[in-house]
C-alpha atoms as one frame of an Amber mdcrd trajectory, in Angstrom:
protein
  14.726 -39.593 -43.961  15.630 -37.248 -46.777  16.348 -33.542 -46.584  13.207
 -31.500 -47.360  15.307 -28.942 -49.242  17.539 -31.025 -51.541  16.361 -34.633
 -50.963  19.804 -35.902 -49.919  19.944 -38.199 -46.872  19.550 -36.281 -43.603
  22.403 -36.195 -41.112  22.047 -36.555 -37.367  23.696 -33.192 -36.681  21.284
 -31.173 -38.870  18.224 -33.410 -38.797  15.884 -33.264 -40.728  18.328 -31.534
 -43.086  21.490 -32.851 -44.698  23.678 -29.831 -43.958  23.898 -26.428 -42.341
  23.308 -24.874 -45.745  19.923 -26.573 -46.187  18.952 -25.714 -42.606  19.802
 -22.071 -43.327  17.825 -22.136 -46.594  14.807 -23.400 -44.652  15.226 -20.728
 -41.969  15.471 -18.014 -44.634  12.218 -19.250 -46.186  10.462 -18.926 -42.825
  11.922 -15.472 -42.195  10.983 -14.032 -45.592   7.421 -15.363 -45.417   7.657
 -18.148 -47.987   6.251 -20.588 -45.427   3.520 -18.305 -44.122   0.759 -20.140
 -42.317  -2.642 -19.156 -43.732  -4.976 -17.448 -41.324  -8.728 -17.176 -41.341
  -8.662 -14.094 -39.133 -10.270 -10.959 -40.583  -7.808  -8.746 -42.423  -9.373
  -5.539 -41.144  -8.336  -4.594 -37.602 -11.757  -3.139 -36.744 -13.467  -6.294
 -37.950 -11.085  -8.384 -35.855 -11.761  -6.242 -32.780 -15.536  -6.496 -33.176
 -15.298 -10.256 -33.698 -13.272 -10.548 -30.493 -15.817  -8.482 -28.570 -18.613
 -10.696 -29.890 -16.801 -13.823 -28.726 -16.138 -12.320 -25.295 -19.800 -11.320
 -24.833 -21.116 -14.842 -25.449 -22.271 -16.723 -22.353 -19.895 -19.478 -21.269
């Protein structure tokens, strides 16, 4: 397995990364939003609330 950051061979201690540095680079990308997971939720809070109410009012 190769490191997803630098492509060097991964080490057991930092798997799937090759080093602490690459693990920290990956963590920083998650924390600053570079790896944001796309959402299909409505952007508008009111729209989200009304969509939730609609789902809750449906018969089960």
